[in-house]
C-alpha positions in Angstrom: 92.4 49.1 85.1 95.4 46.8 84.7 94.0 43.7 86.2 95.7 40.3 85.7 92.8 39.3 83.4 93.3 42.4 81.3 96.9 41.7 80.9 96.3 38.0 80.1 93.9 38.9 77.3 96.0 41.6 75.6 99.1 39.2 75.9 97.1 36.4 74.4 95.9 38.6 71.4 99.5 39.7 70.8 100.8 36.2 70.9 98.2 35.0 68.4 99.1 37.8 66.1 102.8 37.1 66.6 102.2 33.5 65.3 100.6 34.9 62.1 97.0 33.9 63.1 94.0 36.1 63.3 92.8 36.9 66.8 89.2 35.7 66.6 87.1 35.2 69.6 87.3 31.4 69.1 91.1 31.5 68.9 91.4 33.7 72.0 89.1 31.3 73.9 91.3 28.3 72.9 94.4 30.1 73.9 93.1 31.1 77.4 91.0 28.0 77.9 88.0 30.0 78.6 84.4 30.1 77.1 83.6 32.3 74.2 81.0 34.0 76.3 83.7 35.0 78.7 85.8 36.2 75.8 83.0 38.3 74.3 82.4 40.0 77.7 86.1 40.7 78.2 86.5 42.1 74.6 83.8 44.7 75.3 85.7 45.7 78.4 89.1 46.0 76.6 87.4 48.0 73.9 86.1 50.4 76.5 89.6 50.7 78.0 90.9 51.6 74.6 93.2 48.6 74.4 91.6 47.0 71.4 89.6 47.9 68.3 86.7 45.4 68.3 83.8 44.7 65.9 81.5 41.8 66.3 82.4 38.8 64.2 85.7 40.4 63.2 89.3 39.6 64.3 90.4 41.7 67.3 93.2 44.2 66.8 95.3 45.8 69.5 95.5 49.5 69.7 98.8 51.3 70.3 98.0 51.3 74.0 97.0 47.7 74.0 100.2 46.7 72.2 102.3 48.6 74.7 100.7 46.7 77.6 101.1 43.4 75.7 104.8 44.0 75.0 105.5 44.9 78.6 103.8 41.6 79.9 105.6 39.5 77.2 108.9 41.2 78.2 108.3 40.3 81.8 107.3 36.7 80.9 110.3 36.0 78.7 112.9 37.6 80.9 111.5 35.5 83.9 111.7 32.3 81.8 115.4 33.0 81.0 116.2 34.0 84.6 114.5 30.8 86.0 116.5 28.7 83.5 119.9 30.4 83.7 120.1 31.7 87.3 118.1 28.9 88.9 118.7 26.0 86.7 114.9 25.2 86.2 114.3 22.9 83.2 112.7 24.5 80.1 109.5 22.4 80.4 108.7 24.0 83.8 109.7 27.7 83.3 106.6 28.7 81.3 104.1 27.9 84.1 106.1 29.7 86.7 106.5 32.8 84.6 102.8 32.9 83.9 102.3 33.6 87.5 105.2 35.9 88.2 104.9 38.1 85.1 102.0 40.2 86.7 103.9 41.0 89.9 107.3 42.2 89.1 108.2 45.9 89.2 109.9 47.8 86.4 112.9 48.1 88.7 113.1 44.3 89.1 112.6 43.9 85.5 115.7 46.1 84.7 117.8 44.2 87.3 116.9 40.8 85.8 117.7 42.1 82.3 121.0 43.6 83.4 121.9 40.4 85.3 121.3 38.4 82.1 123.2 40.7 79.9 120.1 42.3 78.2 119.2 39.1 76.3 117.3 39.1 73.1 115.8 35.6 73.2 114.1 33.3 75.9 114.9 29.7 76.5 112.4 28.6 73.8 113.9 30.9 71.2 111.2 33.6 71.3 112.3 37.2 70.9 112.3 39.3 74.2 110.8 42.8 73.6 113.3 45.6 74.5 112.2 48.2 77.0 111.1 50.5 74.1 109.0 47.7 72.6 111.2 46.8 69.7 111.9 43.2 68.9 115.1 41.5 67.6 114.9 40.2 64.1 115.1 36.5 63.4 114.9 34.6 60.1 113.7 31.1 60.5 111.3 28.5 58.9 109.3 25.6 60.3 110.7 22.2 59.5 107.4 21.6 57.7 108.3 24.3 55.1 111.8 22.9 54.4 112.8 20.6 51.5 114.8 17.4 51.7 118.5 18.2 51.8 118.0 21.7 53.5 119.9 22.3 56.8 119.6 24.7 59.7 120.0 25.3 63.3 117.1 24.7 65.7 116.5 28.2 67.1 112.8 28.3 68.3 110.2 25.9 69.5 106.7 27.4 69.0 105.0 25.4 71.7 105.6 25.4 75.4 103.6 22.4 76.5 105.7 20.6 79.1 105.1 17.2 77.7 106.2 18.3 74.2 109.4 19.9 75.6 110.2 16.8 77.6 109.7 14.7 74.4 112.2 17.0 72.5 114.7 16.4 75.4 114.3 12.7 74.9 115.0 13.1 71.2 117.9 15.4 71.7 116.2 18.2 69.8 117.4 21.2 71.8 118.0 24.8 70.8 121.3 25.1 69.0 121.2 21.7 67.5 122.1 21.6 63.7 119.7 19.5 61.7 119.3 18.3 58.2 116.0 17.3 56.5 116.7 13.8 55.3 113.3 12.6 54.2 109.7 13.5 54.1 106.7 11.2 53.6 103.8 12.5 51.5 100.4 13.7 52.7 101.7 15.4 55.9 103.6 12.2 56.9 106.6 11.9 59.2 109.9 13.8 58.6 113.3 12.3 59.1 115.9 14.6 60.6 119.7 14.2 60.6 121.6 15.2 63.7 125.4 15.8 64.2 127.3 12.5 64.3 124.9 10.7 61.9 122.0 10.1 64.3 118.5 10.4 62.9 115.1 11.3 64.4 111.7 10.8 62.9 109.1 13.4 63.9 105.5 13.8 63.1 103.6 16.7 61.3 102.8 18.5 64.6 106.4 18.7 65.6 107.5 19.7 62.1 105.3 22.8 62.4 106.6 24.0 65.7 110.3 23.4 65.2 111.9 26.5 63.6 115.3 26.3 61.9 117.6 29.2 60.7 120.5 29.0 58.3 122.2 31.8 60.2 121.4 31.4 63.9 121.2 34.7 65.8 120.9 33.1 69.2 124.1 33.1 71.2 124.6 30.5 73.9 121.1 28.9 73.6 119.8 27.6 77.0 119.5 23.8 77.1 117.3 21.8 79.5 
């Protein structure tokens, strides 16, 4: 019973786990903007379908079948984001919402055509890895700005937040994928971080942004998509 709701839930669980968090009922409810009562009912359904292993008051874990479903939906979503950005020129702050709708309605044939048209890409416009058809994921070494020391440098390769207002703010700051950055200063107690850009420009970002911007010393993203 592959309904859109089922796909949304298994994808949400996978994305929570991808971020390194535990897929608790509360976290799933926050991710999907639904009530915890709704989550509890759906988790029982997903357990009955064999897509998750679920015990009350314990984090949810995807089964092999659930992981396969999640990876397929994530692949659709991230390929669509890249297609909307590259082929149609849609800004990176708008592609997520469009892909959320379309991801449930494309065939495997269309998925393959999009992937071929894009050159079988490995990363989406926000720097997230695109699962291959067999479910494997490209590797990427990166760290959040929040974990870097003053004097360290890296290339911006991933933004772990797709809120349109946040992405538009990054546009205003000139903090786009592929930008080389240096951590110039950091205030104590989770204070602001000063970043150096090419050409000597500087940007000051808050703690929230420092946690979602990921830098790599050896970027593996070719031709990053810019807004």
